[in-house]
C-alpha positions as CSV (number, residue, x, y, z in Angstrom):
1,M,75.8,35.6,82.0
2,L,78.7,38.3,83.4
3,L,82.3,37.1,81.9
4,R,85.4,38.9,82.2
5,F,87.4,38.4,79.2
6,G,90.9,39.6,80.6
7,S,90.8,43.2,81.4
8,V,87.4,43.1,79.2
9,P,83.9,42.5,81.3
10,V,81.9,40.6,78.9
11,L,77.5,40.8,79.0
12,V,76.2,37.7,76.9
13,I,73.0,38.1,76.8
14,S,70.2,35.0,76.3
15,S,67.2,35.8,76.7
16,A,64.0,38.3,74.7
17,H,63.3,40.2,78.1
18,A,67.2,40.9,78.4
19,A,67.8,41.8,75.0
20,L,64.8,44.1,74.9
21,D,66.8,46.0,77.9
22,V,69.9,46.2,75.6
23,M,68.3,46.3,72.3
24,K,65.3,49.0,73.3
25,T,64.9,50.2,76.7
26,H,68.8,51.2,76.7
27,D,69.2,51.3,73.2
28,N,71.4,54.3,73.2
29,I,73.9,53.0,75.6
30,F,74.6,50.1,74.1
31,S,74.1,51.1,70.2
32,S,77.8,51.6,69.8
33,R,80.5,48.4,68.9
34,F,83.5,47.1,70.4
35,K,87.2,47.7,68.9
36,S,88.1,44.8,67.5
37,S,92.3,44.6,66.0
38,V,90.7,41.8,63.9
39,F,88.2,44.2,62.2
40,D,89.9,46.8,61.9
41,K,92.5,45.1,59.9
42,L,89.7,43.3,57.7
43,V,87.2,46.4,57.4
44,Y,89.3,49.6,56.8
45,N,89.6,50.4,60.5
46,C,86.3,50.0,61.0
47,K,84.5,53.4,58.9
48,D,82.2,50.9,57.4
49,V,78.5,51.2,58.6
50,V,78.3,47.4,60.6
51,L,81.3,48.5,62.7
52,A,81.8,52.4,63.1
53,P,80.8,53.9,66.6
54,Y,77.9,54.8,67.0
55,G,77.7,59.1,66.0
56,E,76.8,61.1,63.2
57,Y,79.8,59.7,60.9
58,W,78.0,56.1,61.4
59,R,74.6,58.2,61.2
60,Q,75.4,59.5,57.4
61,M,77.0,56.5,56.8
62,K,73.7,54.7,57.2
63,S,71.5,57.0,55.5
64,I,73.7,56.8,52.4
65,C,73.2,52.9,52.1
66,V,69.8,52.8,53.0
67,I,68.6,56.0,51.0
68,H,70.1,54.4,47.9
69,L,70.5,50.9,48.5
70,L,68.9,49.4,50.7
71,S,65.1,51.3,50.7
72,S,61.7,50.1,49.6
73,K,61.8,51.9,46.3
74,K,65.5,51.0,46.0
75,V,64.9,47.5,46.6
76,Q,61.2,47.3,44.4
77,C,63.7,48.8,41.8
78,F,65.9,45.9,41.5
79,Q,62.8,43.4,40.9
80,K,64.0,42.5,37.5
81,V,67.6,42.0,38.3
82,R,66.2,38.9,41.3
83,E,63.6,37.4,38.7
84,E,66.5,37.5,35.6
85,E,69.1,35.9,38.1
86,T,66.6,33.6,39.4
87,M,65.5,32.3,36.0
88,I,69.4,32.3,35.0
89,L,69.5,29.6,38.2
90,T,66.5,28.0,37.4
91,K,67.7,27.1,34.0
92,K,70.9,25.9,35.3
93,I,69.0,23.3,37.9
94,Q,66.5,21.8,35.3
95,E,69.9,21.4,32.8
96,S,71.3,19.3,36.2
97,Y,68.1,17.0,36.2
98,C,69.6,14.2,38.1
99,S,73.0,15.4,38.4
100,P,74.5,15.9,42.4
101,M,74.9,19.6,42.3
102,N,76.2,21.6,44.5
103,L,74.1,24.3,46.3
104,S,76.7,25.8,48.7
105,E,78.1,27.1,45.7
106,T,75.5,27.7,43.9
107,F,73.7,30.4,46.3
108,T,77.0,31.8,47.1
109,V,77.1,32.5,43.1
110,L,73.5,33.6,42.6
111,A,73.1,36.2,45.8
112,N,76.4,37.3,44.9
113,D,76.0,37.8,40.9
114,I,72.8,39.6,42.3
115,L,73.9,41.9,44.9
116,C,76.6,42.7,42.6
117,R,74.3,43.6,39.8
118,V,72.6,45.6,41.7
119,A,74.9,47.4,43.4
120,F,77.8,47.4,41.4
121,G,76.7,47.8,37.8
122,R,77.4,44.3,37.0
123,K,78.7,40.5,38.0
124,Y,81.7,40.0,39.6
125,G,83.0,36.4,40.1
126,G,80.0,35.2,38.2
127,D,82.2,32.0,35.9
128,E,82.8,28.9,37.7
129,E,86.6,29.5,38.5
130,N,85.6,33.6,39.8
131,G,82.9,31.5,41.6
132,K,84.9,29.3,43.9
133,K,87.1,32.4,44.7
134,L,85.0,34.3,45.9
135,K,83.4,31.7,48.2
136,E,86.8,30.9,49.2
137,L,87.0,35.2,50.2
138,L,83.6,34.6,52.1
139,T,84.5,31.3,53.9
140,R,87.9,33.4,55.6
141,F,86.6,36.2,56.1
142,A,84.2,34.2,57.7
143,Q,86.3,32.2,60.0
144,L,88.7,35.2,60.4
145,T,86.0,37.5,61.7
146,G,85.1,34.7,64.1
147,T,88.7,34.6,65.0
148,V,89.7,36.3,69.0
149,D,92.9,38.6,69.1
150,I,94.5,37.6,72.6
151,G,95.2,41.4,72.5
152,D,92.1,43.0,72.7
153,Y,91.8,41.6,76.1
154,I,95.0,41.1,77.3
155,P,96.6,43.9,76.0
156,W,100.5,43.1,77.0
157,L,99.9,39.6,75.0
158,S,99.4,41.3,71.3
159,W,102.7,40.0,70.2
160,V,100.9,36.3,70.6
161,S,98.8,37.4,66.8
162,C,102.2,37.9,65.1
163,V,103.7,34.6,66.4
164,N,100.4,32.6,65.5
165,G,100.3,34.0,61.8
166,L,96.5,35.8,62.3
167,N,98.0,39.5,61.6
168,T,99.3,37.2,58.2
169,K,96.3,36.0,57.6
170,L,94.7,39.4,58.2
171,E,96.8,41.2,56.0
172,K,96.7,38.6,53.4
173,L,93.0,38.5,52.9
174,A,92.7,41.8,53.8
175,K,95.0,42.8,50.4
176,E,93.3,40.7,48.5
177,L,89.9,41.8,49.2
178,D,90.8,45.7,48.6
179,D,92.7,44.9,45.1
180,L,88.9,43.4,44.5
181,F,87.1,46.7,45.5
182,E,89.8,48.7,44.3
183,G,89.1,47.5,41.4
184,I,85.9,47.8,41.3
185,V,86.0,51.8,42.1
186,E,88.7,52.1,39.5
187,E,86.4,50.3,36.8
188,H,83.6,52.9,37.7
189,V,85.6,56.2,38.3
190,N,87.7,55.6,34.7
191,H,83.9,55.3,33.1
192,L,82.8,58.1,34.5
193,K,85.8,59.6,33.1
194,N,84.6,58.6,29.6
195,K,81.5,60.3,29.7
196,S,82.0,62.8,27.3
197,N,78.7,64.7,29.5
198,T,79.7,65.3,33.3
199,S,76.7,66.6,33.8
200,D,75.3,63.1,33.6
201,Y,77.0,62.3,37.0
202,G,75.6,65.1,38.6
203,D,71.7,64.7,39.0
204,V,71.0,63.9,42.7
205,Q,67.4,63.2,41.1
206,D,68.7,60.5,39.0
207,T,70.3,58.2,40.9
208,D,67.9,55.5,40.3
209,S,69.6,55.0,37.2
210,K,73.0,54.5,38.8
211,D,74.7,52.1,40.7
212,F,75.6,52.4,44.5
213,V,79.8,52.5,43.1
214,D,78.4,55.4,41.4
215,V,76.3,57.0,44.1
216,L,78.8,56.8,46.6
217,L,81.2,58.5,43.7
218,W,79.2,61.5,43.3
219,I,78.7,61.7,47.2
220,Q,82.2,62.6,47.3
221,R,82.7,64.7,44.6
222,E,79.8,67.0,45.4
223,N,80.2,66.6,49.4
224,T,76.3,66.4,49.8
225,I,76.8,65.2,53.4
226,G,78.9,67.9,55.3
227,F,82.0,66.4,55.1
228,P,84.0,64.1,52.4
229,I,83.9,60.7,51.8
230,D,87.2,59.2,50.7
231,R,87.9,56.1,48.3
232,V,88.7,54.1,52.0
233,T,84.9,55.1,52.7
234,I,83.5,54.2,49.3
235,K,85.6,50.7,50.1
236,A,84.2,49.8,53.3
237,L,80.6,50.7,52.5
238,I,81.0,48.3,49.6
239,L,82.5,45.4,51.8
240,D,80.0,45.2,54.0
241,M,77.3,45.4,50.8
242,F,79.5,42.8,49.1
243,I,79.5,40.7,52.9
244,A,75.8,41.2,54.3
245,G,74.4,40.9,51.2
246,T,76.0,37.9,50.0
247,D,77.2,35.7,52.9
248,T,74.1,36.4,54.7
249,T,71.2,35.5,51.8
250,S,73.4,31.9,51.0
251,T,74.1,31.2,54.3
252,T,69.9,31.3,54.7
253,L,69.4,29.7,51.7
254,E,71.4,26.9,52.4
255,W,70.1,26.3,56.0
256,A,66.9,26.7,54.1
257,M,67.6,23.7,52.1
258,T,69.0,21.3,54.7
259,E,65.8,21.6,56.6
260,L,63.5,21.2,53.6
261,L,65.6,17.7,53.0
262,R,65.7,16.9,56.7
263,H,61.7,17.0,56.6
264,P,60.1,15.4,53.1
265,K,56.1,16.7,54.7
266,V,57.4,20.3,55.0
267,M,59.1,20.3,52.1
268,K,56.4,19.1,50.3
269,K,53.9,21.4,51.9
270,L,55.7,24.5,51.1
271,R,55.9,22.9,46.9
272,N,52.4,22.8,46.8
273,E,51.9,25.9,47.5
274,V,54.4,27.3,45.6
275,R,52.8,25.2,42.1
276,T,49.6,26.5,43.2
277,I,50.1,30.2,43.4
278,A,52.2,29.8,40.9
279,G,49.9,27.9,38.0
280,D,51.4,27.7,34.5
281,K,53.8,30.4,35.0
282,S,57.7,29.5,33.7
283,N,59.2,31.3,37.1
284,I,57.5,32.8,40.0
285,I,57.3,36.7,40.6
286,E,57.9,38.4,43.2
287,E,53.8,39.4,43.0
288,D,53.1,36.0,43.7
289,L,55.6,35.6,47.1
290,G,53.0,38.1,49.2
291,K,50.3,34.9,49.2
292,M,52.8,32.2,50.2
293,K,51.7,32.0,54.0
294,Y,53.6,28.8,54.2
295,L,56.6,30.1,52.6
296,K,57.1,32.9,55.0
297,A,56.6,30.4,57.9
298,V,59.4,28.4,56.5
299,I,61.7,31.5,56.3
300,K,61.2,32.3,60.2
301,E,61.5,28.8,60.9
302,V,64.9,28.7,59.6
303,L,66.0,32.1,60.7
304,R,65.0,30.7,64.3
305,L,67.1,27.7,64.8
306,H,69.6,29.1,61.9
307,P,71.0,32.9,62.6
308,P,73.0,34.4,60.0
309,L,74.9,35.0,63.0
310,P,75.0,33.3,66.5
311,L,75.6,36.1,68.3
312,L,74.7,39.1,66.4
313,M,78.1,42.1,66.4
314,P,79.5,42.4,69.6
315,R,78.3,45.9,71.2
316,E,79.7,48.3,73.8
317,S,78.1,49.9,76.4
318,V,79.0,54.1,76.7
319,K,77.8,54.5,80.1
320,D,76.5,52.7,83.6
321,A,73.2,51.0,82.9
322,N,70.6,48.6,84.6
323,V,69.2,45.2,83.2
324,R,66.9,42.9,84.1
325,G,68.2,44.9,87.6
326,Y,71.8,44.2,87.3
327,D,74.4,47.2,87.1
328,I,76.8,47.0,84.1
329,T,79.7,49.7,84.1
330,A,80.7,51.4,81.0
331,G,83.2,49.7,78.6
332,T,81.2,46.2,78.7
333,Q,81.3,44.3,75.7
334,V,78.0,43.1,74.5
335,L,77.2,39.6,72.8
336,I,73.4,39.3,72.0
337,N,73.0,35.2,71.3
338,A,70.5,35.4,68.4
339,W,71.1,31.5,68.7
340,A,70.2,30.8,72.2
341,I,67.3,33.1,72.5
342,G,65.7,31.4,69.3
343,R,66.0,28.3,71.0
344,D,64.7,29.5,75.0
345,P,62.2,27.1,75.8
346,D,60.6,30.5,77.8
347,S,59.7,31.4,74.1
348,W,59.2,28.5,71.8
349,E,57.1,25.3,72.3
350,E,59.3,22.3,71.0
351,A,61.9,24.8,70.8
352,E,64.5,22.4,69.0
353,E,61.9,21.1,66.8
354,F,61.8,22.4,63.1
355,K,58.2,23.3,62.9
356,P,57.3,26.3,60.2
357,E,53.5,25.8,61.6
358,R,54.2,27.7,65.0
359,F,54.3,31.1,62.6
360,L,51.2,30.3,60.6
361,N,48.8,32.1,63.2
362,S,51.6,34.5,65.1
363,C,52.5,38.0,64.6
364,I,56.0,37.7,65.6
365,D,58.4,38.8,63.1
366,F,62.0,38.8,62.7
367,K,61.9,43.0,61.4
368,G,63.3,43.8,65.5
369,H,59.7,44.3,66.9
370,D,59.4,40.7,69.1
371,F,62.6,40.4,70.9
372,Q,61.8,36.5,70.8
373,L,63.1,36.3,67.2
374,I,66.1,38.7,66.4
375,P,68.4,37.3,63.3
376,F,68.7,40.4,61.8
377,G,69.3,42.4,65.1
378,A,66.9,45.5,66.5
379,G,67.2,49.0,67.2
380,R,69.3,51.3,65.8
381,R,72.2,49.0,65.4
382,G,69.7,46.2,63.6
383,C,70.6,45.7,60.1
384,P,69.0,47.7,57.9
385,G,68.6,45.3,54.8
386,I,65.9,43.3,56.2
387,H,63.7,44.5,53.2
388,F,66.3,43.4,50.5
389,A,67.6,39.8,52.0
390,T,63.8,38.6,53.0
391,I,62.6,39.5,49.6
392,L,65.7,38.1,48.0
393,I,65.3,34.7,50.2
394,E,62.0,34.1,49.3
395,M,62.2,34.5,46.0
396,I,65.3,31.9,45.5
397,L,63.2,29.1,47.9
398,A,60.4,29.3,45.7
399,N,61.8,28.8,42.3
400,V,64.5,26.0,43.8
401,L,61.2,24.6,44.5
402,H,58.7,25.6,41.7
403,K,60.4,23.3,38.8
404,C,62.2,20.7,40.5
405,D,61.8,18.0,43.1
406,W,64.6,17.3,45.2
407,K,66.9,14.6,47.6
408,P,69.5,14.5,49.6
409,M,72.6,13.1,47.7
410,P,73.7,9.8,49.7
411,Y,77.3,9.5,51.4
412,R,79.2,7.9,54.1
413,G,79.0,9.3,57.2
414,A,75.9,11.1,57.2
415,K,73.9,11.7,60.2
416,E,70.2,12.0,60.7
417,H,67.8,11.8,57.3
418,G,70.8,10.9,55.7
419,I,72.1,15.0,56.0
420,D,75.0,15.6,57.9
421,L,74.4,19.1,60.2
422,T,77.7,19.6,61.2
423,E,78.3,23.3,61.1
424,S,81.6,25.4,60.5
425,A,83.3,28.2,62.3
426,G,83.1,31.7,62.0
427,I,81.1,35.0,62.9
428,S,78.4,33.5,60.2
429,V,77.8,29.5,60.6
430,H,77.3,28.0,57.2
431,R,77.4,24.5,57.2
432,K,80.9,22.9,57.6
433,F,80.2,20.5,54.2
434,P,78.4,21.9,51.2
435,L,75.3,20.7,50.2
436,I,74.7,18.4,47.9
437,A,71.6,17.8,46.6
438,I,69.9,16.1,43.2
439,P,67.1,18.0,41.3
440,S,64.8,15.6,39.0
441,P,61.5,17.0,37.0
442,P,58.6,17.4,39.3
443,R,55.8,15.0,39.5
444,F,52.7,16.9,39.5
């Protein structure tokens, strides 16, 4: 579907075949990003990985993130952190037996704690008060990045954002986020200055013992990528890790538990698989996850129905192209509707139903090769953190079900099966209202 937003042509992709054309056949043409004043203000003029224009700078920034945080080797190095934090979670749940628990907030804090430990060396916002502040920042970020600045499409109306308060909101949130990331960077700089032996900081072969910020500071000092990176670039990369690693993970877990509470038979089947494989272990370990076929099917089905970003990050064509027989001009903004593709009846039987069994004997995966299921995107601009995210989601969900039975919190106005499915507004789609559920001791 071709729309026109003011002076900008906008192509909406809502089928797997058209997505393949954009993200594979003509991936080199559609790998740049549409320039947004909202993202410019919030994400350091798009000097990060997610939003940087396609080119050498973007390639270097992506390489840094993949090699030093998101590679299979690095993800494996973080196994102990994931297991420690999920043990803390299960203990917290057991202490809350028979009492209502805000799973939306719990998942946000947990995802943030794990991300901060592996990327920044320690937790930020781990206590209840700071955890709520963090969730508020993430919520505002998702809402504002889902907002349209009319000046991007009708330049002579750019003054409207000054009048309606959008610029003020953007500047306020950008300042709060920058203060947080400046504190993280400065803390690492001071820690390194206090080291008596600075050679401990400079060994490229020893990056496994350093967190992501230490590595970025080392790259800045040694200028190893051929051009200098400044403090702003470091904070932009931190923002990527912070937002992507926390928000998308917590959103997926939130919707996974929502669907399981709505479908008790599916929850029971998954719970039985987890407990059978875990046996007498007090906690699930990552070696157990590879045996949990139904768990993987449940997560695929959740991502099909509830992709964290229903519209993937906007792309822009850099040259004229032909998509499915239609001529698309250079400078066209491209919106890929992952939500519609995941519910397309041409690709899925009973597309609106939550049926994880559809994946048990299917080779379809979400790693960017099967365009019927693209919650993480595909092609050059596909999310490089798929492995990091999926193993974390599997680990948390398995442990949440291992030692606890769950039932939804009944409340006035609840919809089908006692669960309100109203969604929030924003670039990533959370539940509008927190998911409250009641844990109880398991009944074997």
